[in-house]
C-alpha positions, 0 to 999 in steps of 0.5 A: 605933487612931484613932477618926477617920473615914476621909477620902473614898476618892479616885477616879483621875481620868477619862480625859476629865479628862487629855485635855489634850494640846494644852494640855500642849504650850503649858504645857510650852514655856511652862514650859520658857521660864520655867524657863530665865530664872534659869538664863539670868541666872546664865549671863549673870553668869558672863562679867562675873566678873573671871576674869582677875584676878591672885588667880583660880586655876585652882581658883577658876575651876573653883569658880565655874563648878561653883557657877554650874552647881549654882545653875542646876540648883537654879533649875531644880529649884525651878521644876519641883519645890519650887514646885509641891509647896509653894505651887502644888498641883502646878501650875507657872506654865505650868499655872497659866495654862493650867488644869491641874495635876499629881495622882497617878494615884489622884487624890491630891495629888501628892508631892515625889517624883513631881514630882522624878521627872517633872523628872528625867525631863523631858530624856528627854521632849523633843522628841518622846517625851513627845508620842508618849507622851501620844498613845499612853497613854489617860490621856495620860501622858508618860514622866515621868508614867508613871514617877512615877505621876501625870496632868496633869488639868484644874484 
């Protein structure tokens, strides 16, 4: 048993702190644009590859396309999951610019698993499910937030 004192008890953020629907819409649009930049760059490079060269077999062609697809997914996951969890206190670039961040519903820091769940459910929240979910929720949570146990609050 540890003699170290327990940390301060966490308090869930107030509903006022999570009343950021307008900011979230702007932030979401901005983040979707920013998170698409690297995948679009990868997609732009693929047609420049010498895929019609004699040494490019059907297997190599498929391997290159699958590699490009994997890189696109990894770049998107890095933006939405890895960077916010590791370096940015639960914030994407758009969140940082608009003064909001993701926290656990108990007010604690968001985990990688929670960010991953939010990211995986992002397509389900687009374009209108997330907005309807935020407007119907007293804590303004989109579907991904509800499943992941997170809130977006003013920073």
